[in-house]
N, C-alpha and C positions, 0 to 999 in steps of 0.2 A: 488840740495837738495836732500836727500836721500829718496828712493821711499822703503816704510816697507816691503812691499811684495816681492817686486824682491830682497831685501837684504835678507830675510829669504831667500830665494830660491839658493841664492849662499850658505849658510851655509848647506842646505839640499843636494846639489849637491857635496859637498865634502866628503859625506858619502853613496848616497845613487846611487846605479848601476842596470843596467839592472838583473832582476831575483831577487831582494829582495822583502823583502815585508816592506810595508808603511801601515800607519794607517790615515785617516784624521778625527780627533776628532772632527770637527765642519765644515759638508760638507757645510751649505751655501747653494750658489747657483753654488757651483761645480767647481770652479776655481782652489782653491788649489788641489781638487780629479782629476781634468784634468790632472794638471801638475804631478802628482805622479803616474797618471795611465800610463801617455807617459813616465816617467822617469823609472819605472820598469820593464815597455816594456811586450810583450806578454807571455814571463815566470815569470813575478813576481806576486806580489799577492798584492792586495789593499782593504782595507776595510775603509769606510766612513759611519760616524755616524752622525744623527741629530734627534731631537724630533719632526720637523715639516713636516710633510705630504708634503707641499709646497716645501719644500730643497729636498726631494729624486726626486720630479717630475722635478724640476728644472733641478737639475743634472743630472738625466737620460737624459735628452734633451740634456743638454751639452755635455755629455759624446758621445752620438748617434751621433749629429751635427758635432762632431769635429773627429770623427774616431778614438777613443781611442779603445785599444785590449779590448777584453773582458776578463780582468783580475780582476773586481771589483767584489765587494759584497757591495750594500747599504743597511742601515740599520737602521729602523725607531725604534730607542730606544735613552738612553742618554749616552753618552760617559763614564759616570763612570761604567757601565756596559760591556765593552770592553774583561774584560776575559771571559765572557759568549760567545764572537763569535772568539775571537783571543788567541791562546795558545803560541805564540811568537815563536821565538824571532822578532823582527821587527829593521830594521834599520833606521828609519825615523817616525816621527810623527809629524802632524802639527794639531795646534789649533789657530783658530781665534776667541776669546772670543767677547763677545757682542750682537749683537742682528742680525737676517737675511737682510742682506740688500734688500729693498724694501718689507719688509714684518712687520709684527706686533712688533714695537719697546718697548711694553709692555711683549715682551717674549725674556728673554734676559738667557746667560749662569747663573749661580746661584754659588756663593762660595760653597755651600752645595754636587754639582756634581762635579764643576771643580777640586777640590782639591784632591778626590778620584779618579777622572781620570788620574789625572799627576802623582801619586802614582802610579795607574798600569801602565801609560804609561813607567814608569822609571823602574818598575819591568820588563815588556816586553821587555825591549831594548838590543840589542846583543851587544857584543864589536864594539866597532868605529862606533856608532850609533849617532843620534840626533834626538832633539825633538823642536820645535820651539813654543813658547806662545805667540800668539798676544794680547797685553791690550790696550782696549779703556777707558782711564781714564775720559771721559769727560760725563759720566753719574754715578750716584750714587754708582748701585753695581758694575760699571766698575773700578772704583776706588777703591772700596774695593778689587774686586779681584786682581787688580794688587798688593796692598800693602799684601796681604794674601799671593799670588804666590813669591811677594819678599822675605817675612820671611820664607815662606816653602824652597825655593832654597838656603838659607842661610845654612842649616842645612846639605846637603849630603855630605861624605867625600870628600874631595878634590882630594886626589888621584885614588879615582872610576869616580869620576864625575865631569866635569868644567861647572860650571852654570854662565854664561854671561849675563848683561844686555845690550841692545842697545836703548837708549834714546837720543831725542834731547833734551839738558840741559836747553835752552832758551826758551823753550815751553812747560812748564810743563802739560798741557792738552791736547797735541798731543799723538796719540798711540806709542808703544814702545813695543820691545820684549824681551825676555828670548831665550837663546838659552843655552839647556843642551846637554852635549855630553859626552860619555860614554867613558873610556880608554880602 
């Protein structure tokens, strides 16, 4: 079986290198944040966003315990405000939409902030950069987010961006993700 998160990382690693800048748009418990921090290394830069204080605290503990370089800034704000903190360019970005694992499931990412965040992420992309967007359609907002993101990603000019969807077709409620690559 395909592991969604591992597969996303394979796409990230084809574009992101030591010394680059990356953004974790939905830090959650810090798994992607840790991966991005270690990938860009000491000379790289990482910004990570979440609206829940619990996510910042959990991520800070994870980064400290795993020995990540001090190359990160944890930001207690919505991902749609990314341009208030990052002026670009970025080589990689990760969105893991839905809710904080182990947290309050009534607090989810929302279409009203997700779409502006993805637009901003694309605008911040460097050449030969990548953004992944994981969708969890098993709840109402997640399903609606997935449809919205798919519709939006069908519009960029193909010669500037390649937008791909990775999905298990015989399991429609399983998570899936999009890959946005700049040329």
